[in-house]
C-alpha positions in Angstrom: -22.4 9.0 -12.3 -26.0 9.5 -14.0 -24.5 12.6 -15.7 -21.7 11.1 -16.6 -22.9 8.1 -18.7 -25.5 10.5 -20.2 -22.8 12.7 -21.2 -19.8 10.5 -22.3 -17.6 13.1 -20.6 -15.2 10.3 -19.6 -15.0 7.4 -21.6 -18.2 4.9 -20.8 -15.8 2.2 -20.0 -14.0 4.2 -17.2 -17.5 5.5 -16.2 -18.5 1.9 -15.9 -15.7 1.2 -13.9 -17.1 3.9 -10.4 -19.1 1.6 -8.8 -15.8 -0.8 -8.2 -13.7 2.0 -6.6 -16.8 4.3 -5.1 -19.8 2.0 -3.7 -16.9 0.2 -0.8 -15.3 3.9 -0.5 -18.9 5.4 0.0 -20.0 2.0 2.4 -22.9 1.5 0.2 -21.3 -1.8 -1.0 -18.5 -4.5 0.2 -15.5 -4.6 -2.5 -16.4 -8.5 -3.3 -19.8 -8.1 -3.8 -19.6 -5.4 -6.2 -16.8 -7.0 -8.2 -18.8 -10.3 -8.1 -21.3 -8.1 -10.3 -18.4 -7.6 -13.1 -16.8 -10.8 -13.1 -14.7 -12.8 -10.7 -12.4 -10.6 -8.2 -8.9 -12.3 -9.1 -9.1 -11.1 -12.6 -9.7 -7.4 -11.4 -6.3 -8.1 -9.5 -4.9 -10.1 -12.3 -6.2 -6.8 -14.5 -5.3 -3.7 -12.0 -1.6 -5.6 -12.3 -1.1 -5.6 -16.0 -2.8 -2.1 -15.8 0.5 -1.0 -13.3 2.4 -2.8 -15.7 1.4 -0.6 -18.7 1.6 2.5 -16.6 4.9 1.3 -15.5 5.7 0.7 -19.5 4.7 4.4 -21.0 6.3 6.2 -18.3 9.8 4.2 -18.3 9.7 3.8 -15.1 11.6 0.3 -14.9 14.5 1.8 -16.8 14.6 4.4 -14.7 14.8 2.2 -11.6 17.0 -0.1 -13.4 19.4 3.1 -13.9 19.1 4.1 -10.5 20.0 0.6 -9.4 22.8 0.5 -11.6 24.1 3.8 -10.3 23.5 2.6 -6.8 25.1 -1.0 -7.4 27.6 -0.6 -10.2 28.1 -1.5 -14.0 30.4 -4.6 -13.8 29.1 -7.2 -15.5 28.5 -9.2 -12.1 26.9 -6.2 -10.5 24.5 -5.3 -13.2 23.3 -8.5 -13.7 22.6 -8.6 -10.1 21.0 -5.5 -10.6 18.6 -6.5 -13.1 18.0 -9.7 -11.1 17.1 -7.6 -7.8 15.1 -5.5 -10.0 13.1 -8.0 -11.6 12.4 -10.3 -8.5 11.1 -7.1 -6.6 8.8 -6.1 -9.9 7.6 -9.2 -10.0 6.1 -9.1 -6.7 3.7 -6.7 -7.5 3.1 -7.4 -11.2 2.7 -10.5 -13.1 5.7 -12.3 -13.9 5.1 -12.3 -17.9 4.5 -8.7 -17.6 7.9 -8.3 -15.6 9.7 -10.5 -18.4 8.5 -8.6 -21.3 9.4 -5.1 -19.9 13.0 -6.2 -18.7 13.9 -8.3 -21.1 14.6 -5.0 -23.9 16.2 -3.7 -20.8 18.8 -6.5 -20.4 19.5 -6.7 -23.6 20.5 -3.0 -23.7 22.4 -3.3 -20.6 24.1 -6.2 -21.5 25.0 -4.5 -24.8 26.4 -1.5 -23.2 29.0 -3.4 -21.0 30.1 -5.9 -23.1 29.4 -7.6 -27.2 29.9 -10.8 -25.8 26.7 -13.1 -26.4 27.4 -14.9 -23.4 26.6 -12.2 -21.3 23.2 -11.4 -23.3 22.3 -15.1 -22.3 23.2 -14.3 -18.7 21.3 -11.2 -18.5 18.0 -12.9 -20.4 18.1 -16.0 -18.5 18.1 -14.1 -15.3 15.3 -12.3 -16.1 13.1 -15.3 -17.2 14.3 -17.1 -13.9 14.0 -14.6 -11.7 10.9 -13.4 -12.8 9.6 -16.9 -12.5 10.8 -17.5 -8.8 9.8 -14.1 -7.7 6.1 -15.0 -8.9 5.1 -17.0 -5.7 5.7 -14.1 -3.6 2.6 -12.7 -3.7 -0.8 -13.7 -5.5 -0.5 -11.4 -8.5 3.5 -12.3 -8.9 1.9 -15.4 -11.3 -1.2 -15.7 -12.8 -1.0 -20.1 -11.8 -1.4 -18.5 -8.2 -4.5 -16.7 -8.7 -5.5 -20.1 -10.2 -4.8 -21.7 -7.4 -6.6 -19.6 -5.4 -9.7 -20.0 -6.6 -9.2 -23.6 -7.1 -9.3 -23.9 -3.2 -12.2 -21.6 -3.2 -14.2 -23.6 -5.2 -13.1 -27.1 -3.6 -12.6 -26.5 -0.2 -15.4 -23.8 0.4 -15.0 -24.4 4.4 -11.2 -23.7 4.4 -9.9 -20.4 5.6 -9.2 -17.2 2.4 -6.1 -17.3 1.6 -5.4 -13.1 1.5 -2.5 -11.1 0.4 -0.4 -11.2 3.4 -0.8 -15.5 4.2 0.4 -16.0 0.5 3.5 -13.6 1.5 3.8 -15.4 4.3 4.6 -18.8 2.9 5.8 -17.3 -0.5 8.6 -14.6 0.5 10.8 -16.6 2.6 10.2 -19.6 -0.6 11.3 -17.1 -3.0 14.5 -15.7 -0.9 15.8 -18.8 -0.2 15.6 -19.6 -4.1 17.0 -16.7 -5.4 20.0 -17.4 -3.1 20.0 -20.6 -5.0 20.0 -19.0 -8.1 
């Protein structure tokens, strides 16, 4: 790692993050301990979600997913709307809801324009992306920034309480999300 610092064979900001990945893998230090040296672990989780979103946008993964889903579900306005909602909801479980809404909005507009010239249909697609992203954001801690803030506040004010892990959060968030999406 020292040679990477000195030679700058890869960008120095990338090299600086090697300990975060390598130290826990090599058993040198616990992941939480090394992350505390860089900042709050919640910030890393959020940053990771945004990086995944950028990579998905760069490689047009979401567009491909939308087209694949439309091929499977169908291209009538109702089915296409369902497809956009399913994709938005699923992606919001793994990416921050703002990222999903930003990426899915132009895709939803494109699909609605190809199906019909109706402004009402376009509004329906846009509202479905917004609502689905917000509702599905409660499924996982990374789904909404407010979830991460809530976890951090609970740690600060109730340090004796057990940690809220990803699976524990999903155990509560997933049923609520499914119920709300059915209602939507």
